[in-house]
HTML snippet that shows the backbone in 3Dmol.js (N, CA, C, O; Angstrom):
<script src="https://3Dmol.org/build/3Dmol-min.js"></script>
<div id="view" style="width:600px;height:400px;position:relative"></div>
<script>
const pdb = `
ATOM      1  N   MET A   1     -25.396   9.740-101.241  1.00  0.00           N
ATOM      2  CA  MET A   1     -24.536   9.698-100.075  1.00  0.00           C
ATOM      3  C   MET A   1     -25.398   9.713 -98.818  1.00  0.00           C
ATOM      4  O   MET A   1     -26.352  10.485 -98.721  1.00  0.00           O
ATOM      5  N   GLY A   2     -25.058   8.861 -97.861  1.00  0.00           N
ATOM      6  CA  GLY A   2     -25.832   8.779 -96.636  1.00  0.00           C
ATOM      7  C   GLY A   2     -25.347   9.749 -95.577  1.00  0.00           C
ATOM      8  O   GLY A   2     -24.245  10.292 -95.656  1.00  0.00           O
ATOM      9  N   LEU A   3     -26.178   9.947 -94.608  1.00  0.00           N
ATOM     10  CA  LEU A   3     -25.825  10.797 -93.470  1.00  0.00           C
ATOM     11  C   LEU A   3     -25.785   9.939 -92.213  1.00  0.00           C
ATOM     12  O   LEU A   3     -26.569   9.004 -92.048  1.00  0.00           O
ATOM     13  N   ILE A   4     -24.850  10.281 -91.336  1.00  0.00           N
ATOM     14  CA  ILE A   4     -24.700   9.534 -90.094  1.00  0.00           C
ATOM     15  C   ILE A   4     -24.631  10.481 -88.907  1.00  0.00           C
ATOM     16  O   ILE A   4     -24.440  11.688 -89.056  1.00  0.00           O
ATOM     17  N   ARG A   5     -24.792   9.905 -87.734  1.00  0.00           N
ATOM     18  CA  ARG A   5     -24.574  10.616 -86.476  1.00  0.00           C
ATOM     19  C   ARG A   5     -23.708   9.695 -85.627  1.00  0.00           C
ATOM     20  O   ARG A   5     -23.950   8.490 -85.563  1.00  0.00           O
ATOM     21  N   LEU A   6     -22.701  10.266 -84.978  1.00  0.00           N
ATOM     22  CA  LEU A   6     -21.844   9.467 -84.104  1.00  0.00           C
ATOM     23  C   LEU A   6     -22.362   9.528 -82.676  1.00  0.00           C
ATOM     24  O   LEU A   6     -22.787  10.584 -82.207  1.00  0.00           O
ATOM     25  N   ARG A   7     -22.327   8.413 -81.998  1.00  0.00           N
ATOM     26  CA  ARG A   7     -22.871   8.307 -80.642  1.00  0.00           C
ATOM     27  C   ARG A   7     -21.805   8.583 -79.587  1.00  0.00           C
ATOM     28  O   ARG A   7     -21.752   7.908 -78.559  1.00  0.00           O
ATOM     29  N   VAL A   8     -20.959   9.575 -79.843  1.00  0.00           N
ATOM     30  CA  VAL A   8     -19.857   9.909 -78.943  1.00  0.00           C
ATOM     31  C   VAL A   8     -20.370  10.352 -77.577  1.00  0.00           C
ATOM     32  O   VAL A   8     -19.896   9.881 -76.543  1.00  0.00           O
ATOM     33  N   ARG A   9     -21.323  11.244 -77.581  1.00  0.00           N
ATOM     34  CA  ARG A   9     -21.839  11.776 -76.313  1.00  0.00           C
ATOM     35  C   ARG A   9     -22.438  10.659 -75.442  1.00  0.00           C
ATOM     36  O   ARG A   9     -22.194  10.608 -74.237  1.00  0.00           O
ATOM     37  N   GLU A  10     -23.215   9.774 -76.057  1.00  0.00           N
ATOM     38  CA  GLU A  10     -23.839   8.691 -75.288  1.00  0.00           C
ATOM     39  C   GLU A  10     -22.788   7.779 -74.643  1.00  0.00           C
ATOM     40  O   GLU A  10     -22.881   7.445 -73.462  1.00  0.00           O
ATOM     41  N   PHE A  11     -21.793   7.386 -75.437  1.00  0.00           N
ATOM     42  CA  PHE A  11     -20.765   6.498 -74.889  1.00  0.00           C
ATOM     43  C   PHE A  11     -19.913   7.203 -73.839  1.00  0.00           C
ATOM     44  O   PHE A  11     -19.514   6.578 -72.856  1.00  0.00           O
ATOM     45  N   ALA A  12     -19.631   8.475 -74.024  1.00  0.00           N
ATOM     46  CA  ALA A  12     -18.869   9.228 -73.018  1.00  0.00           C
ATOM     47  C   ALA A  12     -19.655   9.287 -71.711  1.00  0.00           C
ATOM     48  O   ALA A  12     -19.092   9.096 -70.633  1.00  0.00           O
ATOM     49  N   GLN A  13     -20.944   9.548 -71.809  1.00  0.00           N
ATOM     50  CA  GLN A  13     -21.774   9.617 -70.601  1.00  0.00           C
ATOM     51  C   GLN A  13     -21.827   8.277 -69.885  1.00  0.00           C
ATOM     52  O   GLN A  13     -21.795   8.225 -68.656  1.00  0.00           O
ATOM     53  N   GLU A  14     -21.910   7.178 -70.659  1.00  0.00           N
ATOM     54  CA  GLU A  14     -21.923   5.849 -70.045  1.00  0.00           C
ATOM     55  C   GLU A  14     -20.649   5.597 -69.243  1.00  0.00           C
ATOM     56  O   GLU A  14     -20.686   4.952 -68.195  1.00  0.00           O
ATOM     57  N   LYS A  15     -19.519   6.109 -69.741  1.00  0.00           N
ATOM     58  CA  LYS A  15     -18.237   5.927 -69.066  1.00  0.00           C
ATOM     59  C   LYS A  15     -18.020   6.962 -67.962  1.00  0.00           C
ATOM     60  O   LYS A  15     -17.109   6.821 -67.147  1.00  0.00           O
ATOM     61  N   GLY A  16     -18.861   8.007 -67.936  1.00  0.00           N
ATOM     62  CA  GLY A  16     -18.691   9.080 -66.963  1.00  0.00           C
ATOM     63  C   GLY A  16     -17.572  10.037 -67.351  1.00  0.00           C
ATOM     64  O   GLY A  16     -16.975  10.680 -66.488  1.00  0.00           O
ATOM     65  N   TRP A  17     -17.287  10.134 -68.647  1.00  0.00           N
ATOM     66  CA  TRP A  17     -16.205  10.974 -69.150  1.00  0.00           C
ATOM     67  C   TRP A  17     -16.740  12.251 -69.783  1.00  0.00           C
ATOM     68  O   TRP A  17     -17.837  12.268 -70.341  1.00  0.00           O
ATOM     69  N   THR A  18     -15.961  13.308 -69.693  1.00  0.00           N
ATOM     70  CA  THR A  18     -16.253  14.528 -70.441  1.00  0.00           C
ATOM     71  C   THR A  18     -15.696  14.356 -71.852  1.00  0.00           C
ATOM     72  O   THR A  18     -14.926  13.433 -72.116  1.00  0.00           O
ATOM     73  N   LEU A  19     -16.091  15.249 -72.749  1.00  0.00           N
ATOM     74  CA  LEU A  19     -15.546  15.201 -74.108  1.00  0.00           C
ATOM     75  C   LEU A  19     -14.052  15.483 -74.095  1.00  0.00           C
ATOM     76  O   LEU A  19     -13.318  14.959 -74.933  1.00  0.00           O
ATOM     77  N   LYS A  20     -13.593  16.302 -73.158  1.00  0.00           N
ATOM     78  CA  LYS A  20     -12.157  16.569 -73.020  1.00  0.00           C
ATOM     79  C   LYS A  20     -11.414  15.290 -72.637  1.00  0.00           C
ATOM     80  O   LYS A  20     -10.327  15.021 -73.147  1.00  0.00           O
ATOM     81  N   GLU A  21     -12.003  14.509 -71.740  1.00  0.00           N
ATOM     82  CA  GLU A  21     -11.387  13.233 -71.371  1.00  0.00           C
ATOM     83  C   GLU A  21     -11.338  12.273 -72.553  1.00  0.00           C
ATOM     84  O   GLU A  21     -10.353  11.558 -72.736  1.00  0.00           O
ATOM     85  N   VAL A  22     -12.394  12.257 -73.349  1.00  0.00           N
ATOM     86  CA  VAL A  22     -12.393  11.422 -74.556  1.00  0.00           C
ATOM     87  C   VAL A  22     -11.256  11.858 -75.474  1.00  0.00           C
ATOM     88  O   VAL A  22     -10.533  11.022 -76.016  1.00  0.00           O
ATOM     89  N   SER A  23     -11.103  13.152 -75.643  1.00  0.00           N
ATOM     90  CA  SER A  23     -10.017  13.690 -76.462  1.00  0.00           C
ATOM     91  C   SER A  23      -8.656  13.245 -75.921  1.00  0.00           C
ATOM     92  O   SER A  23      -7.803  12.785 -76.680  1.00  0.00           O
ATOM     93  N   ASP A  24      -8.460  13.381 -74.629  1.00  0.00           N
ATOM     94  CA  ASP A  24      -7.189  13.002 -74.007  1.00  0.00           C
ATOM     95  C   ASP A  24      -6.909  11.512 -74.168  1.00  0.00           C
ATOM     96  O   ASP A  24      -5.770  11.120 -74.421  1.00  0.00           O
ATOM     97  N   ARG A  25      -7.930  10.685 -74.023  1.00  0.00           N
ATOM     98  CA  ARG A  25      -7.761   9.233 -74.087  1.00  0.00           C
ATOM     99  C   ARG A  25      -7.518   8.740 -75.512  1.00  0.00           C
ATOM    100  O   ARG A  25      -6.850   7.724 -75.707  1.00  0.00           O
ATOM    101  N   THR A  26      -8.053   9.446 -76.511  1.00  0.00           N
ATOM    102  CA  THR A  26      -7.930   8.996 -77.904  1.00  0.00           C
ATOM    103  C   THR A  26      -6.814   9.686 -78.660  1.00  0.00           C
ATOM    104  O   THR A  26      -6.317   9.153 -79.651  1.00  0.00           O
ATOM    105  N   GLY A  27      -6.410  10.872 -78.204  1.00  0.00           N
ATOM    106  CA  GLY A  27      -5.441  11.657 -78.957  1.00  0.00           C
ATOM    107  C   GLY A  27      -6.081  12.429 -80.092  1.00  0.00           C
ATOM    108  O   GLY A  27      -5.381  13.045 -80.895  1.00  0.00           O
ATOM    109  N   ILE A  28      -7.403  12.404 -80.170  1.00  0.00           N
ATOM    110  CA  ILE A  28      -8.140  13.159 -81.183  1.00  0.00           C
ATOM    111  C   ILE A  28      -8.323  14.575 -80.642  1.00  0.00           C
ATOM    112  O   ILE A  28      -8.699  14.746 -79.483  1.00  0.00           O
ATOM    113  N   PRO A  29      -8.063  15.594 -81.467  1.00  0.00           N
ATOM    114  CA  PRO A  29      -8.233  16.972 -80.975  1.00  0.00           C
ATOM    115  C   PRO A  29      -9.625  17.194 -80.380  1.00  0.00           C
ATOM    116  O   PRO A  29     -10.625  16.688 -80.890  1.00  0.00           O
ATOM    117  N   TYR A  30      -9.663  17.965 -79.283  1.00  0.00           N
ATOM    118  CA  TYR A  30     -10.933  18.246 -78.607  1.00  0.00           C
ATOM    119  C   TYR A  30     -11.964  18.824 -79.566  1.00  0.00           C
ATOM    120  O   TYR A  30     -13.136  18.453 -79.509  1.00  0.00           O
ATOM    121  N   SER A  31     -11.543  19.728 -80.446  1.00  0.00           N
ATOM    122  CA  SER A  31     -12.491  20.353 -81.376  1.00  0.00           C
ATOM    123  C   SER A  31     -13.156  19.307 -82.275  1.00  0.00           C
ATOM    124  O   SER A  31     -14.327  19.442 -82.627  1.00  0.00           O
ATOM    125  N   THR A  32     -12.417  18.282 -82.638  1.00  0.00           N
ATOM    126  CA  THR A  32     -12.975  17.217 -83.475  1.00  0.00           C
ATOM    127  C   THR A  32     -13.940  16.358 -82.678  1.00  0.00           C
ATOM    128  O   THR A  32     -15.030  16.041 -83.154  1.00  0.00           O
ATOM    129  N   VAL A  33     -13.549  15.980 -81.471  1.00  0.00           N
ATOM    130  CA  VAL A  33     -14.435  15.186 -80.609  1.00  0.00           C
ATOM    131  C   VAL A  33     -15.732  15.950 -80.357  1.00  0.00           C
ATOM    132  O   VAL A  33     -16.818  15.374 -80.419  1.00  0.00           O
ATOM    133  N   LYS A  34     -15.617  17.231 -80.075  1.00  0.00           N
ATOM    134  CA  LYS A  34     -16.797  18.062 -79.817  1.00  0.00           C
ATOM    135  C   LYS A  34     -17.694  18.121 -81.054  1.00  0.00           C
ATOM    136  O   LYS A  34     -18.916  18.014 -80.948  1.00  0.00           O
ATOM    137  N   LYS A  35     -17.084  18.292 -82.220  1.00  0.00           N
ATOM    138  CA  LYS A  35     -17.859  18.331 -83.478  1.00  0.00           C
ATOM    139  C   LYS A  35     -18.594  17.013 -83.685  1.00  0.00           C
ATOM    140  O   LYS A  35     -19.778  17.000 -84.024  1.00  0.00           O
ATOM    141  N   TYR A  36     -17.886  15.901 -83.479  1.00  0.00           N
ATOM    142  CA  TYR A  36     -18.515  14.585 -83.651  1.00  0.00           C
ATOM    143  C   TYR A  36     -19.647  14.378 -82.655  1.00  0.00           C
ATOM    144  O   TYR A  36     -20.659  13.763 -82.992  1.00  0.00           O
ATOM    145  N   ALA A  37     -19.494  14.876 -81.447  1.00  0.00           N
ATOM    146  CA  ALA A  37     -20.517  14.693 -80.415  1.00  0.00           C
ATOM    147  C   ALA A  37     -21.738  15.569 -80.646  1.00  0.00           C
ATOM    148  O   ALA A  37     -22.849  15.191 -80.277  1.00  0.00           O
ATOM    149  N   GLN A  38     -21.542  16.743 -81.257  1.00  0.00           N
ATOM    150  CA  GLN A  38     -22.639  17.705 -81.380  1.00  0.00           C
ATOM    151  C   GLN A  38     -23.319  17.734 -82.743  1.00  0.00           C
ATOM    152  O   GLN A  38     -24.449  18.210 -82.859  1.00  0.00           O
ATOM    153  N   ALA A  39     -22.650  17.235 -83.768  1.00  0.00           N
ATOM    154  CA  ALA A  39     -23.222  17.317 -85.121  1.00  0.00           C
ATOM    155  C   ALA A  39     -24.432  16.392 -85.242  1.00  0.00           C
ATOM    156  O   ALA A  39     -24.319  15.189 -85.006  1.00  0.00           O
ATOM    157  N   PRO A  40     -25.598  16.950 -85.611  1.00  0.00           N
ATOM    158  CA  PRO A  40     -26.782  16.110 -85.749  1.00  0.00           C
ATOM    159  C   PRO A  40     -26.708  15.196 -86.972  1.00  0.00           C
ATOM    160  O   PRO A  40     -27.300  14.117 -86.988  1.00  0.00           O
ATOM    161  N   LYS A  41     -25.967  15.645 -88.005  1.00  0.00           N
ATOM    162  CA  LYS A  41     -25.827  14.859 -89.234  1.00  0.00           C
ATOM    163  C   LYS A  41     -24.469  15.147 -89.848  1.00  0.00           C
ATOM    164  O   LYS A  41     -24.029  16.295 -89.897  1.00  0.00           O
ATOM    165  N   MET A  42     -23.809  14.096 -90.316  1.00  0.00           N
ATOM    166  CA  MET A  42     -22.520  14.263 -90.988  1.00  0.00           C
ATOM    167  C   MET A  42     -22.500  13.376 -92.227  1.00  0.00           C
ATOM    168  O   MET A  42     -23.094  12.298 -92.246  1.00  0.00           O
ATOM    169  N   ALA A  43     -21.812  13.845 -93.257  1.00  0.00           N
ATOM    170  CA  ALA A  43     -21.669  13.061 -94.484  1.00  0.00           C
ATOM    171  C   ALA A  43     -20.321  12.349 -94.516  1.00  0.00           C
ATOM    172  O   ALA A  43     -20.199  11.279 -95.113  1.00  0.00           O
ATOM    173  N   THR A  44     -19.306  12.935 -93.877  1.00  0.00           N
ATOM    174  CA  THR A  44     -17.983  12.318 -93.865  1.00  0.00           C
ATOM    175  C   THR A  44     -17.410  12.342 -92.454  1.00  0.00           C
ATOM    176  O   THR A  44     -17.748  13.191 -91.630  1.00  0.00           O
ATOM    177  N   VAL A  45     -16.537  11.384 -92.213  1.00  0.00           N
ATOM    178  CA  VAL A  45     -15.880  11.289 -90.918  1.00  0.00           C
ATOM    179  C   VAL A  45     -14.542  10.581 -91.135  1.00  0.00           C
ATOM    180  O   VAL A  45     -14.407   9.781 -92.061  1.00  0.00           O
ATOM    181  N   ASN A  46     -13.574  10.866 -90.303  1.00  0.00           N
ATOM    182  CA  ASN A  46     -12.251  10.261 -90.404  1.00  0.00           C
ATOM    183  C   ASN A  46     -12.308   8.854 -89.815  1.00  0.00           C
ATOM    184  O   ASN A  46     -12.623   8.677 -88.638  1.00  0.00           O
ATOM    185  N   TYR A  47     -11.998   7.852 -90.647  1.00  0.00           N
ATOM    186  CA  TYR A  47     -12.123   6.470 -90.189  1.00  0.00           C
ATOM    187  C   TYR A  47     -11.130   6.139 -89.070  1.00  0.00           C
ATOM    188  O   TYR A  47     -11.456   5.375 -88.162  1.00  0.00           O
ATOM    189  N   THR A  48      -9.945   6.699 -89.129  1.00  0.00           N
ATOM    190  CA  THR A  48      -8.968   6.467 -88.071  1.00  0.00           C
ATOM    191  C   THR A  48      -9.501   6.980 -86.734  1.00  0.00           C
ATOM    192  O   THR A  48      -9.313   6.342 -85.698  1.00  0.00           O
ATOM    193  N   ALA A  49     -10.164   8.131 -86.763  1.00  0.00           N
ATOM    194  CA  ALA A  49     -10.777   8.673 -85.541  1.00  0.00           C
ATOM    195  C   ALA A  49     -11.876   7.741 -85.043  1.00  0.00           C
ATOM    196  O   ALA A  49     -12.005   7.514 -83.840  1.00  0.00           O
ATOM    197  N   LEU A  50     -12.667   7.201 -85.967  1.00  0.00           N
ATOM    198  CA  LEU A  50     -13.716   6.250 -85.572  1.00  0.00           C
ATOM    199  C   LEU A  50     -13.112   5.037 -84.870  1.00  0.00           C
ATOM    200  O   LEU A  50     -13.630   4.577 -83.852  1.00  0.00           O
ATOM    201  N   GLN A  51     -12.021   4.530 -85.417  1.00  0.00           N
ATOM    202  CA  GLN A  51     -11.360   3.374 -84.813  1.00  0.00           C
ATOM    203  C   GLN A  51     -10.856   3.695 -83.410  1.00  0.00           C
ATOM    204  O   GLN A  51     -11.009   2.888 -82.493  1.00  0.00           O
ATOM    205  N   LYS A  52     -10.259   4.863 -83.243  1.00  0.00           N
ATOM    206  CA  LYS A  52      -9.759   5.269 -81.926  1.00  0.00           C
ATOM    207  C   LYS A  52     -10.901   5.412 -80.929  1.00  0.00           C
ATOM    208  O   LYS A  52     -10.787   4.976 -79.784  1.00  0.00           O
ATOM    209  N   LEU A  53     -11.994   6.018 -81.358  1.00  0.00           N
ATOM    210  CA  LEU A  53     -13.148   6.190 -80.477  1.00  0.00           C
ATOM    211  C   LEU A  53     -13.733   4.839 -80.084  1.00  0.00           C
ATOM    212  O   LEU A  53     -14.025   4.601 -78.912  1.00  0.00           O
ATOM    213  N   ALA A  54     -13.904   3.962 -81.059  1.00  0.00           N
ATOM    214  CA  ALA A  54     -14.459   2.640 -80.777  1.00  0.00           C
ATOM    215  C   ALA A  54     -13.564   1.891 -79.799  1.00  0.00           C
ATOM    216  O   ALA A  54     -14.054   1.222 -78.889  1.00  0.00           O
ATOM    217  N   GLU A  55     -12.256   2.002 -79.986  1.00  0.00           N
ATOM    218  CA  GLU A  55     -11.319   1.305 -79.110  1.00  0.00           C
ATOM    219  C   GLU A  55     -11.412   1.822 -77.672  1.00  0.00           C
ATOM    220  O   GLU A  55     -11.464   1.031 -76.730  1.00  0.00           O
ATOM    221  N   VAL A  56     -11.431   3.136 -77.503  1.00  0.00           N
ATOM    222  CA  VAL A  56     -11.458   3.696 -76.151  1.00  0.00           C
ATOM    223  C   VAL A  56     -12.797   3.425 -75.452  1.00  0.00           C
ATOM    224  O   VAL A  56     -12.846   3.284 -74.230  1.00  0.00           O
ATOM    225  N   PHE A  57     -13.884   3.353 -76.237  1.00  0.00           N
ATOM    226  CA  PHE A  57     -15.196   3.044 -75.655  1.00  0.00           C
ATOM    227  C   PHE A  57     -15.430   1.535 -75.535  1.00  0.00           C
ATOM    228  O   PHE A  57     -16.417   1.098 -74.943  1.00  0.00           O
ATOM    229  N   ASP A  58     -14.503   0.738 -76.109  1.00  0.00           N
ATOM    230  CA  ASP A  58     -14.603  -0.713 -76.097  1.00  0.00           C
ATOM    231  C   ASP A  58     -15.880  -1.199 -76.790  1.00  0.00           C
ATOM    232  O   ASP A  58     -16.604  -2.051 -76.275  1.00  0.00           O
ATOM    233  N   VAL A  59     -16.131  -0.633 -77.971  1.00  0.00           N
ATOM    234  CA  VAL A  59     -17.271  -1.032 -78.801  1.00  0.00           C
ATOM    235  C   VAL A  59     -16.776  -1.218 -80.234  1.00  0.00           C
ATOM    236  O   VAL A  59     -15.647  -0.851 -80.563  1.00  0.00           O
ATOM    237  N   MET A  60     -17.624  -1.787 -81.076  1.00  0.00           N
ATOM    238  CA  MET A  60     -17.289  -1.905 -82.497  1.00  0.00           C
ATOM    239  C   MET A  60     -17.611  -0.582 -83.179  1.00  0.00           C
ATOM    240  O   MET A  60     -18.473   0.166 -82.718  1.00  0.00           O
ATOM    241  N   VAL A  61     -16.918  -0.294 -84.279  1.00  0.00           N
ATOM    242  CA  VAL A  61     -17.160   0.939 -85.034  1.00  0.00           C
ATOM    243  C   VAL A  61     -18.639   1.042 -85.395  1.00  0.00           C
ATOM    244  O   VAL A  61     -19.224   2.123 -85.332  1.00  0.00           O
ATOM    245  N   GLU A  62     -19.238  -0.077 -85.770  1.00  0.00           N
ATOM    246  CA  GLU A  62     -20.652  -0.088 -86.166  1.00  0.00           C
ATOM    247  C   GLU A  62     -21.576   0.384 -85.038  1.00  0.00           C
ATOM    248  O   GLU A  62     -22.640   0.947 -85.295  1.00  0.00           O
ATOM    249  N   ASP A  63     -21.161   0.149 -83.791  1.00  0.00           N
ATOM    250  CA  ASP A  63     -21.968   0.577 -82.644  1.00  0.00           C
ATOM    251  C   ASP A  63     -21.904   2.090 -82.435  1.00  0.00           C
ATOM    252  O   ASP A  63     -22.803   2.692 -81.847  1.00  0.00           O
ATOM    253  N   LEU A  64     -20.832   2.680 -82.927  1.00  0.00           N
ATOM    254  CA  LEU A  64     -20.594   4.111 -82.745  1.00  0.00           C
ATOM    255  C   LEU A  64     -21.368   4.955 -83.755  1.00  0.00           C
ATOM    256  O   LEU A  64     -21.609   6.141 -83.527  1.00  0.00           O
ATOM    257  N   VAL A  65     -21.753   4.339 -84.867  1.00  0.00           N
ATOM    258  CA  VAL A  65     -22.360   5.063 -85.988  1.00  0.00           C
ATOM    259  C   VAL A  65     -23.858   4.787 -86.044  1.00  0.00           C
ATOM    260  O   VAL A  65     -24.288   3.635 -86.009  1.00  0.00           O
ATOM    261  N   GLU A  66     -24.638   5.845 -86.130  1.00  0.00           N
ATOM    262  CA  GLU A  66     -26.079   5.730 -86.333  1.00  0.00           C
ATOM    263  C   GLU A  66     -26.374   6.231 -87.746  1.00  0.00           C
ATOM    264  O   GLU A  66     -26.129   7.398 -88.054  1.00  0.00           O
ATOM    265  N   VAL A  67     -26.898   5.357 -88.604  1.00  0.00           N
ATOM    266  CA  VAL A  67     -27.218   5.725 -89.983  1.00  0.00           C
ATOM    267  C   VAL A  67     -28.547   6.479 -89.973  1.00  0.00           C
ATOM    268  O   VAL A  67     -29.559   5.959 -89.502  1.00  0.00           O
ATOM    269  N   LEU A  68     -28.537   7.709 -90.495  1.00  0.00           N
ATOM    270  CA  LEU A  68     -29.752   8.526 -90.527  1.00  0.00           C
ATOM    271  C   LEU A  68     -30.442   8.442 -91.881  1.00  0.00           C
ATOM    272  O   LEU A  68     -31.667   8.346 -91.950  1.00  0.00           O
ATOM    273  N   GLU A  69     -29.671   8.478 -92.942  1.00  0.00           N
ATOM    274  CA  GLU A  69     -30.206   8.415 -94.310  1.00  0.00           C
ATOM    275  C   GLU A  69     -29.261   7.610 -95.163  1.00  0.00           C
ATOM    276  O   GLU A  69     -28.052   7.618 -94.932  1.00  0.00           O
ATOM    277  N   ARG A  70     -29.787   6.925 -96.132  1.00  0.00           N
ATOM    278  CA  ARG A  70     -28.958   6.193 -97.102  1.00  0.00           C
ATOM    279  C   ARG A  70     -29.096   6.818 -98.454  1.00  0.00           C
ATOM    280  O   ARG A  70     -28.481   6.355 -99.414  1.00  0.00           O
TER     281      ARG A  70
END
`;
const viewer = $3Dmol.createViewer("view");
viewer.addModel(pdb, "pdb");
viewer.setStyle({}, {cartoon: {color: "spectrum"}});
viewer.zoomTo();
viewer.render();
</script>
């Protein structure tokens, strides 16, 4: 199983948004957005949340995910 990191913080900063604003814009709970932004490595993630994040940042899902290990 591979590990990934989500680039939530980087995209939020590019937009000038706080993590709370990202939460408000996506409808994803703040605690989840914060976890995704701060976790250095994750094995699982909710795909629906990824789609919402990619949509609000106007990027592809693949751009949001950084593969750390395969």
